[in-house]
N, C-alpha and C positions, 0 to 999 in steps of 0.2 A: 512525627511531628510534635509529641507530649516532649521529649527530648533536649526539643530547643528552647522550651518556654523559660522565660530568664526568671531566676528568684531573685527577686531584690525588696527594699523597703516597699515597694508600692506594693507585695504580691500580700502583706500584713494588713489585714484589717480589724477595726476594730467595731461592733456592733454597740449601736445604742440599744437600754435597756427593753424599749417595746419590741424593737426589731428581735433580738435575740430572745425573746419569750415566741413572737411569732412565727420566729424560723424555727424552733425547738420547741414547742408547746409540751411534748411529753414527757422533759426534763421537771415541767413543772407542776405538770396537773394530770401525769399521765397519761394514759390514751384518751384519744380524742373520742369516739361514736358518735352514735345517734341520739343516744339515751334509751338504747335498748335496753343494756346494761345495768346493774345496779353502782359499777363504780364507774359510768364512763365521763367525762370531763365536764359534763354541763351540772353533774350533783356534784362534783369538787369544787367548783364555782362557788356554788351554793354555800358548802360548807366552810370553804376559807372565809366568805364572809360572817355567817354564823359564830365559825370561832372567836374570830373577835368579839362579839358580843357577848360569847359563853365569857372569856377570859374577864371582863368588864362584871359581870353578875359574879364570876367565884370570888371575885375583888371585894365582893361586897356592894358593887355598884351597877342597881336595876334588878328587878323582879319579875320582869316582862317584856316578851321580845314581839314586835307584829312583823307577820311574814306574810307576805300576797306572792303568787306565782301562778302568772295565765302562761299561755300558749308557749311565749316567745323574750315575757319580762319577769324580773325579780325583783321585789323591792323588802327591803330587811330594815326594819325599825327598834334601836333600842332605846333605854332608857338610862344608861352608862354616862360616865362623866363627860362623854364628847370629846372627838380630837380637839385638841388645844388649836385656836382657828388659826394663830400663824403658821401652822405644821399641817394645815389640812392637803394643800397640794402634795406638799413632799412624802407625808405619809401613804397616798395611792401610788404615786409615782418615780418615788427614788430608793434603788432598792437599797438594802438595808439601812432603811431608815424605819422606825418602830419604837414604842415604849418598852417591850420585855426583852433586853439584853442586861438592863439590873436585875439579876436575879430575884432582890429583894423586895422589886416589886410585883413579880409575876412569878412567885418560887415555881408554880406547877402548871405552867399554861400550856394548853395546845402548841402554838406555833410559836416561835422562836427566832426563825431568820429573816423575817421583816420580805418576803417575798410575795405570800398569797395574793395579797389584796391588789397588787402590783401586777400580778399576772390574771388575774379577774381583769382589771382596768386593761391592760393589753389585748386581751382575748374576746373585749365586748364590741359592738357595735357602734354602743353609746354606754355611758359611763356616769353617773351621777353623786358626787359625793357632795354631804350636808351635815354639821357639824351643830349643833344648839350649844351652848354653854354661857349659864351665870347671864340669860336676857339677850342675848348676840348669837346671830347666825350667820354661818359663810358657807357659800355654794362654788362647787367647782364643777365644770364638765366638761367632756373627755370623748374622741371617739375611738375607736383602737389604740387607746393609749399617747393620743397627741390632745394637750389642751387646748380646746376650745374656745373656754368663755371663765373668765376668771372672776366671779360676781364681786364686789364688796362687800365688807360685814355691814349687815343690818341687825333693827332692833328686832327681837322676836318676844313671844306670850310660852311660847312653848316649852316642857320640860326638857332638862338637859340630855342629851343622847346622841347617837348617831344615825342618820338614815344613808342609805345606798340603793339608788336602781340600775342595772344594768337588762342587758339584751345582749345573749351570748352571739360573735358573730357567727352568721351563717356560712359564711366563706371556710371557716376553720372547722366547726361542728356542721357538717351536711345533714340535710334532710334531719334536723334535731327535732325531740320531744318531749317533752317532761312526763314521766309515767307518775301517776299521781299516790300509785303505792308504795312506789322508789320515796319518792317525795316524804308520805309519811313515818317510811319506819325510820328513814334518816333524824324525822325531828324527833318521833319518841324514843329513840337512844339517846338523844340532848335529854328529854324530859326525863329517863330513869337515872341520868347519871349526877341529874344537879335537882335533887329533891329540894320542892318549894319555888322551881323557878314554875311561870307560865310561858307556853308558847302560842302563841294564836296566829295558825297558819289557816288564811283565806276562812275565816270567820270561825273555825274549831279552836277549841280550848285542848292542848295537850299538856296534862298535868301530871306527876308523878308525886306520890309520898313515898312510896316507900321503893325507892333505888330499884335492884334489880330482883328485886320480890315481885315487882309490879312487869319486868320485863319477860320474868318465865311465867308468869301468871297470864301475859298476854299470849306466848310462846308454845305453851304446851295445855291443852285443851284438859280440863279438871277430870272427866271421867277415865283417860288414860295415862295420870298420873299413879303412880307406884304407892306414893306416900305422900306429905305434905313437903312442900318445896324446905329445903334448908337453906337460912339465908344468915349470912354469919358478916361481922364488919369490924372492923379493927381501925387504926390510924394507917393513913393511907390504901387498905383496900377494904374489898367486898367483895364476896363471893354465894351464887344463889346454884344448888342443883337439886335435882330428880333425877329417878328412872323414870322413863315410859314403856309403853307397848311397844313401840317401834324400833324397828332394825337402825343398826349404825350410832355414831356418834355427834353431837348437835352443840357448838360453843358458842359462845359470845363473846369476846376480849375487847376489852377497852382500855389503854393508857392517858392519862390526864386528860380523860372525857372521849380522848382520839376510838372510833371504831377500829380496830385492827384487825382489816377483815381477812388478812393473811396468819395471823397470830405472834409468833416470834416468842421470845425468849418466857415470858408470862404463861402464855398458854402451855408451853412446852414444861414448865414448874408445875402448872395446876393437876397437867393430869398427872405426870408422875408423883404429884402428891396425894391425889386422889385414892390410887393404888397404894402407896405404903400405908396410909391412914389405916385404908379399909382392912388392908391386910394385921396390921398391927392391934386393929381393935379386936378382928375376930380370931387373931394367934393362928391365923389359917394363910399358908402360901397361894392364895386363890391366882390361877391364870389373868395376868394385866386386862387382856381381851373381856374377860366375862365380866370382869369390874365393871369396865367403861361401857360393856355392850349396853346399847339405850340410855345412855347418860344423857342428859340436856341442863347444861351450867351455863354459866357466866360468872368473868372476871372482871374485875376493877383495879388496877393500882393506879398511886398517882407518886412521879416520880421527877426529882430535880434533872433537868436536859435531858431528855430522853433522846438516845441516840436509834433514830428511825434506820431502814433500808431504802427509804426512798424520799424523794421530797413530799408526796402522796401521805404518809406516815399511814401505810396500810400493815407495815409488819415491824415488830420493834425488835434491834439488834441486843445484844448482851451486853449488861453493864449494871454498876451498881446500883441502889435504892435513892443512896447521895452521896457528896464528897467523901465521907469518910464512912459511909454503912456499909452492909453487908454485900453480897451478890444478890439479885434480884430472885434467881431462884432459891438462893436459902431463905430469904425473907419469905415468901410465899411457901416454901416448903415447912418453914417453921409454924406461920398462921394457920396452915390448913390442919396439921399434927396434932396442933394444940387443941383446935377450937372444935374440930370434926369429932375429934376421941370426945371432947367433954359433953358436944350434942348428942352423939351418939348414947351416952351413959347415962344422959338425960332423957329421952325419949326413945323407951326399945320397942316401940310399936314401929316406928320410925328403924329401927336397928333391923328388925326382923324381917319387914318389908322388901328393905335392902337388901338381906341376905337369900329371901326369896327370891328374888331379879336375879340376882350372882346364882343363884342354884340353877334355877332355870335355864340363864344362857350356858351355864357348865353343862348340861344334858344338849342341848341343841347342837353345841358345839361338837360334842362328841358322838352324837348319832348320826353327823354328815361327813366326822372324819373321814371314816371308809371311803364312799363316793368323792368326796372331797378331794383325794390324793390319787385315785381313778381318773377322776375332771382335769386336773390339772396338768394330768402328765397326758393326758389328749393333747390337751390345750397348748403344752410348748413343742407337742409336733406339730400339730396346727400352726403353728406362729411360724414355722418354717417355711410353710407355703401355704402360706392362710389365703385361699380366694376371697374370704370375707371382707379382707383389710386391707385396703390401698391406702397404703400411710405416709405420713407426710414428713418433714424432712426435721423441722423444729416441734418441741414438746412443752407443755405447759410447765411441768414438773424438772427442767432441763434447767438448773441454776446459770449455767456457763451462756444460755442463750441471751440473745437481745431481750430486753423486756417488752418493748414494743411488739414484737414479734409474737413473743410467747401468749401475750394478751390476744395476738388474732388467730390463734389455734383453731380449729374446731373441728369436729367428727361429724358429718352428716350420714345419718340412719336411712336407709333407701331398700325401698324394696321392688323389686322384678330389675333386670338385665339393662334395660333399654335406658331406664332412670338413671341407675347406678354408670353406666356408660359415658351417658350424655354428664355428667357431673365428673365424673372421671377426667374425663379427656379436656375440660373447661375448668377446673379447678385450680389454686394455685398449687402447688406443689412444696411449697416451702411450710406452707401454714395449715395447709385443708387434706383432710383425711375421709377415708368413704368406707362405710362399712355396709356391705348387701345383704339383705334379709332375702330368705329364697320364699318366701310367703310372708302368711299370718304368722305370726308368733304368738305362743301357747298363752291364753289367759289364765293371769298368776294370780289373780285375787284370790285373797283367804289362804293360799297355802305357803308352807314355810319353807325356809332358805333351801332347803333340801334341791328344792325344783331348782335351783340357779344352780346346783352343778350336774344336776339328772340332766337337763335340756343342755345339749349341744351346743346351742345357738346361743342361749340366755349366758351360758358361763364363756364362750369367745368373746360376747359384747363385754363380759366383767373385765376379763384380761386387756384387751383391747384399751377398755378406760383406765388399766389398772387399779380399781376402785376395790380391790376382795379385802383389803385391811384398811379401808377408811379413805374418806377422799385427800388426802394430804400429798397421795402419788400420783393425783389424776395426769393424765397426759393431754389433754385437751381442755382450754377454758371454755368453749361453748359446743353442747351437744345438742346438734340440730334435727331434728326428726324433719324427712324431708319425703313426703308422701302426698299422693294425687289429692286434688281437694273434690272427691268425686267420693260414694259410700263405702266405697272397700278402701280406699286411702285414710277415710278418717275412722272406720272400726281399727285398723293398722295402727293409726296414728293413739288411739286411746290403748290398745295392749299396751304399745310402747310405753305410755305412760306411767299405769297399772305398774307394769314392771318396776320402773323408777320410784314410785311412789310406796309402793309392796316394799321394797328391799333395800332402795337408797335415799329414801325421803331426805337426808340433809344433801344430795346433791340439789336437789329442788329447790330446799329451800335457802340455797348458800347462792340460786341465781345461776345454776349453770346449763337449764335446759330451756329449749328454744323448739319454736316451729318456724320454719321457711315458710315466707311468703312468696307466692311467686305469681304473673300477674294472670289474671284470666282472659283476656285478650290483647291484642295488637291491631292498632290502628296505623295506616301508609296510606301515604299518598307517594307518588315518584318522585318526590323530594325531601319526605321525612317519616319516620316511624316511630308511634308512641305505644308504650307497653303503656297496662291498665290493670289495673290492682280490685278495681270495684267499678260498679256498675256506674256511678255518677264521675269516673273518671276515663270511663270507655266515652261519656255522652261529651266532657269536655273537650276532649280530644276532638271526637266529631265536629262540635262548631270549630275548632281550630284549623283542622284539615279539611273541612267540607265534605257537602253532601255525596261528594263522588269517591270518599274515599273508600279502602278496600278492610273489610274488618272481620279480621280471624280468631272465634273461640277458642282455645286452647284445652284441650279432654285432659290432658295428663304431662305429666314431667316425661314421659319418654316420646312426645312428638316434638318436644322442643330442640331444634338443631345444638349440636354444644358449640356451636358460635354465637349463636344467642343465649345459653346458658350463663354462657361466660359474664354475660353482663348482669346475670340478676344476683349472681355468688361472688361478685365482684365489692367492689369502692360504695356500688348502692345498696347492699344488700338489705333485703328489710328480712328483720325477724321480729317474732312475737316470743316474749318471754311468756315462758309458766309461773304464772305469781300465787303463791298461796295467802291467803289474807288469815287476818285473826281469827274470822269467820269458817274459815274450811278446816272441817273434822275429817281428817284422809279416808278413817275407816268409814266414816257414811258416806264420805264422795263416790270411794271405789264400790259400796256395796250397793248406790242406787245405782251405778252407771255397768258396774262390771259383775255384782250379783247375778242372783238367779232373777229371773223376768216377775215382774210386782205389776198390780194393778195400776201402782203410782207412777211407775216408767211408765207404763203405757200410756195413762193419762196425759202425760207430760209431752211422750213423744206427737200425739193427736194435735194437742194445743198450740204444740212450735212447729208443726207440718208445715213448710214452705213447698210447694209445688214448681218445678222448673220452669213450667209454662209460664209462672208469674214473672219471670226475667225477657221479657219480650222485644223485639225492635218494630216497633212501632212506628218508625218513620220508613215509608215506603221509597224515599227520593235515597237512603242508606246504601251503599254494594255490600254484601257480604258473600263470603266464600261459602260455596258448598259443604265443606268440614262443617260451617260454623251452623248454618241450618236444619244440618242434621241433628247435631248438637242440644239448640235454644230451645 
């Protein structure tokens, strides 16, 4: 049949700008998501509008930005120059229309292509733009990119600037919700990179005086720093670094105020230059891994016309600092080489503390080298017929794979054959892998990394994720702990989280660890079935389906049929991210929950104890299954 289709002029279609954005949103804002990941589309929408306000501030116009974000509405007001009133509609609805193409006006701005605001407009259920300029104001209203109201210019007493209010389109971002911690991190980054700028977010003031020094001060608890934070600034470059007591490497990299979550040329050069500078200072060829082990650092550069590897600007490509300048790699290397060397000469106490950290890492590496070699040989043999891992076809570290598919990759960590079986049968084999635990894993709190190699299960999990040498080669975008919501399941969940927090904290801090949320109840009648994740949802379902509805309380993942499970890990999957706040001290957290029993923890458990009989079905008219009556 297909061979008979005529290929004529009618076959060629030109999409309207908003139709193209709505048809291929991933090209403009990356993945869609529901807000459970920090790089989901709804946060990119916020970023695209904020970037314009930040660029105005960088040009010397406006020291304050007001941001209000509720469950489904975003409002951003800056005090820059305001969009020229005659171009308000064009600036938010015509591709390649903007004020940043003349590099003299915006030498080192965040966004250059004039697409961001238009993408927000096209992907919003409602979008309002208002410009205040020299005593006059202009308002335009849109729905899904379509202009619905073009108001006349009116007089105003408000200060110059731009106000944009939008609500993401729920048909594009299904079941979306904003997570406050992600928004706060996003706004803090803007504050750190723009000293002197005040952002008022939902009534809270975000302000930084010391840039990246403040960023690291917020990220690294003072007790775990091996030496005071090194903070160095130059023309178009700023760095901050210290070493901590945690495992792994942790970096925050920025280009022209943009948080490049996937790094790029500037970060690669920075990691390389730290090693070179330290070796030259101590005049000893230390192993690169020993120098960088436990480093926490940040770098921000400003370059003309940066080349990013995607529209969402998460990874910087390679290019020069300016039209006639050195390569970015050379620029970063030269700065770090001179400035870090000078700093260490002027601060011998810091240099000594740094050397002690390097020597400690060297000792630890040599201590486990023997067991590491044997463990890796075992892992290679196991990988040939690894019964623990049911792998998927696409991986997060595959540069040739489609970006949208890579972002959808996830590894489910399950316990028990029945749960593993249900997920394995119902998963998407393209992007979803399953790692099966044989029981409760070891409590590795306070142990050294040697245990990762001594414990076969931990070692196989490390290899499945490909994180032995850092998270750059991570094979899955999301690591999902899928255990029963009972006491044993919660304990296994804590043990797995302890493993990651103890040995791979950067994996958690970079937003890769999640808990799978599965329904507690199934409410159904002959016409409809509703799955409920909370008691409130169960009550709403009963009200909708009537008193004769049948209710099933799920005891564990293993009893949910593969057909049903497919609905819980597909398009409507619910994931709860593991988020570490500034106040979260990993050592204290693990010590309290996973250390030896203490009177404090005993008191905490008693104070927070909820007896299962509290969850009762107090409506005698509701029909329940025998299974559920036994459980509740």
